[in-house]
N, C-alpha and C positions, 0 to 999 in steps of 0.2 A: 471608425476605420477599418474594416476588415486585415487580419495577415493577410496576406496573397499568400507565404507559404503553409498554409493552414490549407490549400487546394491542392497540397500533393497526395494525398489522401485518396484521391482520384486517379490516382496511374496502378495503388496498388491492389496486388491480385484478391479481392474479398467480396463479396457478396455487395455486403450494406458494412461502411465504416461511419465516425462522426469526429468530429474534435473538435476541442477547443482550448483557447487561453486566458486564465486567469492571472490581475496582477495583486500585487499585497497588497495595495489601498479596496481591491471586492472590484476594479474596474473590468470588464471585460472587453478587450481589445479583440475580439476576434473567435468565431466560430465556423463552421464548415460541416454537410451531410443533417442527417437529422436527428438533430439532440436532443428532441425529443425522446428518441426512439430506444425499448428497456432492451441492452442486451446483458446477456451471463457475465458476471465480471471474471468468474474462475476467483483467482488467487489477490486479486488486489480488493475481495472480499475483507481480507486478512487488513490492512491498515485501517476501514471502518470496524472494523472486528477490536481491535488494537484500541481504537477510540473512546472506543465502548468502557473497556477494560480500565481506563484509563478515567474514567467518571467513574465508574464503580469503585477506584479508590481514593479518587478526591472528596467520593459521597462518605467513608470513612465504611466502607460494605467490607473490602480488602484491603490487604499490604501488598506491593510490591515483592516486600521479603518474607514473605509466611510460606507456608510450605501448600506445594498444589505440583498436579500431575504425579511423577515415577517419586521413587525413597531418594531423599537430599534434592528436590528438587523444586521453584518458587514458580511465583506468578513472573517475576521478572525473569526465569530461564527459557519459561513456556515462551513470552513475546518474545526473545532475543535467537527462539532457536537454538538453545546450549541446553535444553533440558535431557539430551540423551535418548529420546522417542525417537525413534524409524519413523520414515516419510509419512506412509500410509496407514502405515497397521499400530495398534497401542500394544507397542513391545519394546524395549529398554534394547540398544543399541553401546551405549558408551556413557561413564558416568556425566554428572551435568556439569556443565563449566568445560567440559574436555575440548569438545569441538564443537562447530557451528555443524548439524544436521537439520537440514530443515524439513519440517514436520508440520504438516496437515494434521495427525494424531493432537499434538501441540496444542494447538490452535482448537480444536473440537475441547478438550482437554481441560484448556482455558476456559473454553463458552460455556460449560458444565459446573464449572469452579465460579465463575458467576452466578449463574441462576442457581445453585444450590442456596451464596451464603446471599441472594437479593430476594430468592424465592418468586423471584419473575423467570418465565421460560429466554431465551438469552436471544430468539430474536426479536421477541416482543421490548424485553430492554434494552437492547440496540436502538429498535423506535420509538424508543421515549426517550433516550438516555441524548442519541446523538438524529437521528431522521427528523424528527417531529420538530423541536428546535431548528434545523436549521430550514429546514421548509421542503425536507428532499422529501414529496410525494410520490417521485416514479420508483422509489426504490425499498427493495424490501428483502428480505433473508427472511426462507423458509429450507429449512436444513443445515447443511454443517458450515458453521463460523471460517473455517478455512477457507471455504470454495462454493460458496450455494447463492450469495447474493445479488439481485437481479438492480440495473442502474439504468438511469439515462446519462450523456455528456453533463445536460444541466445542471442535474443534479451533483454532480462532482466536483461541480466547479464551487456548488456553493462548498462542497466539503473542502477542495484545495484552498477555498480562500478564508475556511476559518482555520486551520495548516499554519496561513500564514498572518493570521492577525488572530489567534482565539479567543472567542468568546464565552465557548463554553468552560474550557480549561483554562487554570491559571497559566500563564507563558513561559512561567517556568518546568511545570509538565510536558510540555509540547517540544520544552527546548531538552529535556531527556531522552522523550521518542527518537529526535533527530541527532543523540548522540551517540557514540559505537558502549555497545553495551558489551563486559569482556573483552575488551581491545586485543590485537593477535590472536585472535582466535581464528582454527584455516576450515575450510571447507568446501561444501560444492555448492556454486550457486545453479541451481536446475537452468539446462539450455546452455550453458556458458560452464559446465565444467571447473575442476579445482580454481580456487583461489584464495592467495594467502597471502595476508590476512583474509579473509569476509565477512566484512564490516556489516555490522547491523545495530539498527537503535532498538526500541520497543514497538515490534511490529512492522517498522522501516526498514526497508534496505537503506545502507547508506553508500553512495555511490564511489567516493575515497581513490584509492588507486586502481581497483579494477579492470583490469583487462583481461579477454574482452569485454565490453559492457553493452546491454541496450540502450542502452542514457546517448547523447552523443559525443564526439570529442572534444565539441568544446565545451560541454555542460562541463561543472564545477566540480570539485572534490567534494565538496558539501550538498550536492542533489542528493537526495532523498527519495523515495516511492516506492512505486511495487509495479511488477505486471503479473500479468493470469494468462493461462495457458488456453486459455479462449482469445487472443489475438488482443488482449487488453490493457492497458496502461494508462500511468498516474505519475508522474512526476513532481518535484516544489525543486526550483534552483534557486535558494537564497540569495546569490550573488546575481542572479539577473531580476530577480525582486519579480518572478512568476512560475507559475504553475501550467503543466498541459497537460492535460487529458486525453487519450484515440480510444474509442471505444470497436471493434470490427466484432462480424460473425461466423470468424475464419480462426480456425485455432493455433497456435503459436507454431512456427517453425523456420526452417532457412527463408520462405519471403519474410518473415519479420524480423529475424540477425539483420537480414538485406537494408531492407526501409526503412526500418525505425532510427538509427544514429542518423544516416544524413536527414531525416524528416527534423529530430532535434535539431543539429545541426542550423538548418536553415529557420525554423523558428523561431532560435537563440537569435540570430544571426539580424531578425527582422527586429525583432523586439529593440537589439542596442542598436538598429538604426546607425 
């Protein structure tokens, strides 16, 4: 069976798009478009990087609450965008834990921290810890752990299946990644403005009560995931028992704000049957 709702990507004003859905049991009820095409992920890189950081934690190379990043900040602060680092600059703009400052710089410092602890360059560590075991042969990271991965819908469906039924990590670690860190912290969700609270887990954005949002009106408050400035997203909705990936080659903008929520609602409606 193929989900008819996925064909809505044909209406998106983008040169190339591919999408797919994977259920919690690992079955793929549908895909659409060139699912083997390699797209730049932009910030959808961050959940992959976060997963590698959590593998490093389980391997004992790092601790979540050890110092990392700016003074007073920890690995946990960096994963949850509460280290106080600026968006794209390695400068401190607030005290750790005070505000949710979405930070590429924070993920770059995370990558450096793990590379130093493991004595393996972060892109290579990601490959060994996450990509290779999951068979994500079309995915690579050359550059920033915040935004420079390239991947395919096929590969990200493998990753989304792992998030729903973890094999590489203890399910309790993954549950923590989907749990709000530093509850009640407000901040800006890029592209969607100020959110109070602006909830995040460990490397994953949590929908909760955010409005406006890039997921659907029918998405559950427990839905989590990430979107990227290259017109990409990955969401996992535990209440629906499924995850959805959509990758494009057009930069995020008003077209995505308009197109993504009704697409997600159509997918969820079809999944619920």
